[in-house]
C-alpha positions in Angstrom: -22.3 10.3 -16.0 -24.6 11.6 -13.4 -26.0 15.1 -13.9 -26.1 15.8 -10.2 -24.5 18.7 -8.2 -20.7 18.8 -8.4 -19.7 18.1 -4.8 -16.0 17.5 -5.3 -14.2 19.9 -7.9 -10.6 19.9 -8.8 -9.7 23.2 -10.7 -6.1 22.9 -12.3 -5.1 21.8 -8.8 -1.6 20.9 -7.9 -1.4 18.8 -4.5 1.3 17.5 -2.3 3.0 17.8 1.0 5.2 20.6 2.3 6.0 22.6 -1.0 6.5 19.6 -3.0 3.8 18.7 -5.7 3.0 15.3 -6.3 0.4 16.0 -8.9 -0.2 19.1 -11.2 -3.0 20.3 -13.3 -5.7 18.1 -11.9 -9.0 19.2 -13.3 -12.2 17.1 -12.9 -15.4 17.0 -10.8 -17.3 14.2 -9.0 -20.9 14.8 -8.9 -23.8 13.4 -6.6 -24.9 10.2 -7.7 -21.6 8.9 -9.4 -18.6 6.8 -8.5 -15.4 8.2 -10.0 -12.4 5.5 -9.8 -8.7 6.4 -9.7 -6.5 3.8 -11.1 -2.6 3.9 -11.7 0.7 2.6 -10.9 1.9 2.3 -7.3 3.2 5.5 -6.0 1.8 7.6 -8.7 -0.3 9.8 -6.2 -3.8 8.3 -6.1 -3.9 8.4 -2.3 -2.6 11.9 -2.4 -5.9 13.2 -4.4 -8.0 11.6 -1.4 -5.7 13.2 1.2 -6.1 16.6 -0.5 -9.9 16.3 0.3 -9.3 15.3 3.8 -6.8 18.0 4.4 -3.9 15.5 5.0 -2.2 16.8 1.9 -2.3 20.5 0.7 -3.6 22.1 -2.4 -0.6 24.2 -3.6 -2.0 25.8 -6.6 -5.4 26.0 -8.3 -8.5 25.0 -6.2 -10.3 22.4 -4.5 -13.9 22.8 -3.9 -15.9 20.5 -1.2 -19.5 20.6 -1.4 -19.5 24.3 -2.7 -16.8 25.5 -0.2 -13.1 26.1 -0.9 -11.4 23.4 0.8 -8.8 25.8 2.2 -11.3 27.6 4.2 -13.1 24.2 5.8 -12.3 23.5 9.4 -11.5 20.0 10.3 -15.0 19.8 11.7 -17.0 21.3 8.9 -14.9 18.9 6.5 -15.8 15.8 8.8 -19.5 16.6 8.5 -19.5 16.3 4.7 -16.6 14.0 4.0 -15.9 10.3 5.1 -12.9 8.2 4.2 -12.0 4.5 4.3 -8.3 4.4 4.3 -6.1 2.1 2.8 -4.0 1.3 6.1 -6.3 -0.4 8.6 -6.6 1.8 11.9 -4.6 0.6 15.0 -7.3 -1.4 17.0 -8.1 -0.6 20.5 -9.9 -2.1 23.3 -13.2 -0.6 22.7 -16.4 -2.4 21.5 -17.2 -2.7 17.7 -20.4 -0.7 18.3 -18.4 2.2 20.0 -15.8 2.2 17.1 -18.6 2.7 14.5 -20.3 5.3 16.8 -17.2 7.6 16.3 -18.4 8.3 12.8 -21.2 10.3 14.7 -18.7 12.7 16.5 -18.7 15.3 13.7 -22.4 15.9 14.0 -22.2 16.3 18.0 -21.6 19.3 20.0 -18.5 19.2 22.3 -19.4 16.9 25.3 -22.7 16.1 23.7 -23.5 12.2 24.0 -24.9 10.2 21.1 -28.6 10.2 21.3 -31.1 7.8 19.9 -31.0 9.0 16.1 -27.2 8.3 16.4 -27.7 4.9 17.7 -30.0 4.2 14.9 -27.8 5.4 12.2 -25.0 3.2 14.0 -27.2 0.3 14.0 -28.2 0.6 10.2 -24.6 1.2 9.2 -23.5 -2.0 11.1 -26.6 -4.0 9.7 -25.6 -2.9 6.1 -21.8 -3.9 6.5 -22.6 -7.1 8.0 -20.9 -6.2 11.2 -23.8 -6.0 13.7 -23.0 -9.4 14.9 -19.8 -7.9 16.3 -21.3 -5.2 18.1 -20.2 -6.2 21.5 -16.7 -7.6 20.6 -13.6 -5.5 21.2 -12.0 -4.2 18.1 -8.6 -5.4 19.0 -9.6 -9.0 19.1 -11.2 -8.9 15.2 -9.4 -10.1 11.9 -8.2 -7.7 9.4 -11.4 -8.4 7.3 -13.7 -7.5 10.2 -11.9 -4.3 11.2 -11.9 -3.2 7.5 -15.7 -3.6 7.3 -16.1 -1.9 10.7 -14.2 1.0 9.1 -16.6 1.2 6.3 -19.5 1.2 8.6 -18.0 4.0 10.7 -17.8 6.0 7.5 -21.3 5.3 6.6 -22.2 6.4 10.1 -20.9 9.9 9.3 -23.5 10.2 6.5 -21.2 11.9 4.3 -22.1 13.9 1.1 -18.6 12.8 -0.2 -17.3 9.3 0.2 -13.7 8.4 -0.2 -12.2 4.8 -0.5 -8.5 4.0 -0.8 -8.5 0.4 -1.8 -11.2 -0.1 0.6 -11.5 -3.9 -0.3 -7.9 -4.7 0.0 -8.3 -6.8 3.1 -11.6 -8.5 2.3 -12.8 -11.9 0.6 -14.6 -11.7 -2.5 -17.9 -11.8 -0.8 -17.5 -9.0 1.5 -15.6 -6.9 -1.2 -18.7 -7.1 -3.5 -20.9 -6.3 -0.6 -18.9 -3.3 0.4 -18.7 -2.1 -3.4 -22.5 -2.6 -3.6 -22.9 -0.5 -0.6 -20.7 2.2 -2.0 -22.8 2.0 -5.3 -26.1 2.5 -3.1 -24.5 5.5 -1.4 -24.1 7.1 -4.8 -27.5 6.2 -5.9 -28.6 8.0 -2.6 -27.0 11.2 -3.7 -23.2 10.8 -2.5 -20.4 11.6 -4.6 -17.8 8.7 -4.3 -14.0 9.0 -5.3 -12.4 5.6 -4.9 -9.0 4.2 -5.6 -8.8 0.7 -7.1 -6.1 -1.5 -7.4 -8.4 -4.1 -9.4 -9.1 -2.8 -12.9 -12.0 -5.1 -13.1 -13.6 -3.9 -10.0 -13.0 -0.2 -11.1 -14.7 -1.0 -14.6 -17.6 -2.8 -12.7 -18.4 -0.2 -10.0 -17.2 3.2 -11.4 -19.2 5.4 -13.8 -16.0 7.0 -14.8 -12.2 6.3 -14.3 -9.4 8.6 -14.0 -5.8 7.4 -14.8 -3.2 8.8 -12.2 0.2 8.6 -13.8 3.1 10.7 -14.8 2.4 13.7 -12.2 -1.2 14.3 -13.1 -4.7 12.9 -13.3 -6.6 12.2 -16.6 -10.1 13.5 -17.2 -12.2 10.6 -15.9 -14.1 8.6 -18.8 -16.4 5.7 -19.0 -14.6 2.7 -18.3 -14.6 1.3 -22.0 -12.7 4.5 -23.0 -10.4 4.9 -20.0 -9.3 1.4 -19.9 -8.2 0.7 -23.4 -5.4 -1.4 -24.7 -3.2 1.6 -25.4 -3.6 3.3 -22.1 -2.8 -0.2 -20.2 0.4 -0.6 -22.3 1.5 3.2 -21.8 0.6 3.5 -18.2 1.0 -0.1 -16.6 3.4 -1.5 -19.3 1.2 -4.5 -19.8 -0.2 -5.8 -23.0 -3.8 -6.8 -22.2 -7.2 -7.7 -24.0 -9.8 -5.5 -23.0 -13.4 -7.1 -23.6 -17.1 -6.7 -22.2 -17.7 -9.4 -19.7 -20.8 -11.1 -21.0 -22.6 -11.8 -17.5 -22.3 -8.5 -16.0 -21.8 -6.3 -18.9 -18.7 -4.6 -17.5 -15.3 -4.1 -19.1 -13.0 -6.8 -18.2 -9.2 -6.5 -18.4 -7.1 -9.6 -19.1 -3.4 -9.0 -18.9 -1.3 -11.1 -21.4 2.3 -10.1 -20.8 4.4 -7.5 -19.4 5.6 -4.9 -21.9 9.2 -5.7 -21.2 8.7 -9.2 -22.3 7.7 -8.1 -25.8 9.4 -5.0 -26.2 11.0 -6.0 -29.6 9.4 -9.0 -31.9 12.7 -9.1 -34.0 12.2 -12.9 -34.8 10.2 -14.9 -37.2 7.5 -14.5 -38.6 5.7 -17.7 -37.5 2.2 -18.1 -39.0 -0.7 -19.2 -36.7 -4.0 -20.5 -38.1 -6.5 -19.7 -35.2 -9.7 -18.2 -34.2 -12.3 -18.1 -31.2 -9.2 -17.8 -28.9 -7.8 -21.2 -29.9 -4.5 -19.5 -30.8 -4.2 -17.0 -27.8 -1.5 -19.0 -25.9 0.4 -19.8 -29.0 0.6 -16.0 -29.6 1.7 -15.1 -26.4 4.3 -17.8 -26.2 5.6 -16.7 -29.5 5.7 -13.0 -28.3 7.6 -13.9 -25.1 10.2 -15.5 -27.4 10.4 -12.2 -29.2 8.8 -13.8 -32.3 6.3 -12.1 -34.5 3.4 -13.9 -35.6 1.2 -13.7 -38.8 -2.5 -15.0 -37.7 -4.2 -14.9 -41.3 -7.7 -13.4 -41.5 -9.6 -12.6 -38.1 -13.0 -11.1 -37.2 -13.0 -7.9 -35.2 -14.1 -9.1 -31.9 -12.6 -12.6 -32.1 -10.4 -13.2 -29.0 -7.6 -14.1 -31.2 -7.8 -10.7 -32.8 -7.8 -9.0 -29.7 -4.7 -10.8 -28.5 -3.0 -10.2 -31.7 -3.8 -6.3 -31.5 -2.4 -6.4 -27.9 0.7 -8.1 -28.7 1.4 -6.3 -32.2 1.0 -9.3 -34.2 -0.1 -9.1 -37.9 -3.5 -10.1 -39.2 -6.0 -9.3 -42.1 -8.8 -7.8 -40.2 -12.4 -8.8 -41.2 -15.7 -7.2 -40.0 -17.4 -9.0 -37.2 -19.0 -12.4 -38.5 -17.4 -11.6 -42.0 -16.1 -14.3 -44.1 -12.4 -14.3 -45.5 -12.8 -13.7 -49.2 -10.3 -14.0 -52.1 -8.5 -10.9 -51.1 -8.0 -11.9 -47.4 -7.0 -15.5 -48.6 -4.4 -14.1 -50.9 -3.1 -11.8 -48.2 -2.8 -14.7 -45.7 -1.2 -17.0 -48.4 1.7 -14.5 -49.3 2.4 -13.9 -45.6 2.3 -17.4 -44.4 4.8 -18.1 -47.5 7.4 -15.9 -45.7 7.0 -17.8 -42.3 9.7 -20.2 -41.1 6.9 -22.4 -39.8 2.9 -22.4 -39.5 1.1 -23.4 -36.4 -2.5 -24.6 -36.8 -4.3 -24.1 -33.5 -7.4 -26.3 -32.7 -9.9 -23.9 -33.9 -13.3 -24.8 -35.3 -13.4 -24.4 -39.0 -16.3 -23.1 -41.1 -16.9 -21.4 -44.3 -16.0 -18.1 -42.8 -12.4 -19.0 -42.0 -11.4 -22.3 -43.6 -9.5 -19.7 -46.1 -6.8 -19.5 -43.5 -6.2 -23.0 -43.5 -6.0 -23.3 -47.3 -3.9 -20.4 -47.5 -1.5 -22.1 -45.1 -1.4 -25.3 -47.0 -0.8 -23.6 -50.2 2.0 -21.5 -48.8 4.3 -24.0 -48.8 5.7 -23.2 -45.5 6.3 -26.1 -42.8 3.2 -26.7 -40.9 2.7 -27.9 -37.4 -0.8 -29.1 -36.3 -2.1 -29.2 -32.7 -4.2 -32.0 -34.1 -5.2 -33.2 -37.4 -8.7 -31.3 -37.5 -11.0 -33.7 -35.9 -14.5 -34.0 -37.3 -15.9 -32.2 -34.3 -14.2 -29.0 -35.5 -14.7 -29.5 -39.3 -18.0 -27.5 -40.3 -17.0 -27.3 -43.9 -18.5 -30.4 -45.2 -15.1 -32.2 -44.9 -12.9 -29.5 -46.7 -10.9 -28.6 -43.5 -10.0 -32.3 -42.8 -9.3 -32.8 -46.5 -6.7 -29.9 -46.1 -5.3 -31.2 -42.9 -4.6 -34.6 -44.7 -3.0 -32.9 -47.7 -0.9 -30.8 -45.2 0.3 -34.3 -43.5 1.0 -35.7 -47.0 3.2 -32.6 -47.8 5.3 -33.2 -44.6 3.2 -31.3 -41.8 3.8 -32.6 -38.3 1.1 -33.3 -35.7 2.4 -32.3 -32.3 0.7 -33.1 -28.9 0.8 -29.7 -27.1 1.2 -26.0 -27.4 4.5 -26.1 -25.8 5.8 -28.8 -28.2 4.3 -26.7 -31.2 6.1 -23.6 -30.1 9.5 -25.2 -29.4 9.4 -26.7 -32.6 8.3 -23.5 -34.5 11.2 -21.6 -32.8 13.6 -24.3 -34.0 12.6 -23.7 -37.4 13.0 -19.9 -37.0 16.8 -20.5 -35.9 17.3 -22.9 -38.6 16.0 -20.2 -41.2 18.2 -17.5 -39.3 21.1 -19.7 -39.8 21.7 -20.3 -36.0 23.6 -23.5 -35.1 
């Protein structure tokens, strides 16, 4: 988090419209040099927080301080000198040139009837160049696409040279190239000393561009936290009712959120269990489909940080937790064999087998439960000197079936579950 001056401060604020509060007890600050993201369900009040800063929503209790001044004492003109906003809804286009549209951002800095001068023209030119809209300068706004108009709106906000920049899903109408361009510009404004408060619909973009993220839900806003702490699996389940895997994206180093299923689809895992021998993400889809069918899974021993372990955590499936890169010892193997023995079926995903995880396959074969292999452990997946291949052959000799697809494997497993439950 930036150590700059707090330019936007909510102090136990209640904000809303008329006399009705939308959010209560909001307390956090946005400092110069940082981007704070707001995420939450539709209608939770994210935009209302921004409107409280612009004066379009009321501060009903508590306090809102903007650039050191109580917001209730700021005139519209004084507020517009320090706060710029890129709204969610596009402005109604008029038959003015794009340059003139961006120039409107300079009005708070001009006296009544004062015309923009050379300095204002230079600021407008720079804002349009940075938003890739300079080529549109002489076109009329009412002839432009929604994406071009959105970027012009960003340019207009930059032309205000604000100390506080507000964005309400500012990339909603943009293609991926221009969305990243705008958010890179937002980051550069923060680096130059602005305080940015931004509503995000896309959690991955929020995690990539925000220094801290606040969750707006259930009538309040949480204290902003770094993305890896704000967007954990528990919060996503509680706030958005989705089960998700939260991991670090290797290219950018940012937090990445991968929704798996809606919470309503896995509200009660009352059937099963079905064993899943997996690892390295090979069993992720099997786990998901079992959960969608209301079936519990037992996934053997998995390493912390493994994709399959993260999916099992998110879905509420059972597994023996190993440290990162740790091997499944005799205790883990015994645990897996005991749990697999109680399963109606065991699915063997096409995972690579090495010394660290072959114990799961060994436990599955020894458990005596019916087995379904996605393939019969091809040589390119056997790093055990042949032990995994031998175990797969032993399983087939004991009656295991080799199935052609994940859907066939899940369907067969569920049929065995129903048979064990005594269903016709």
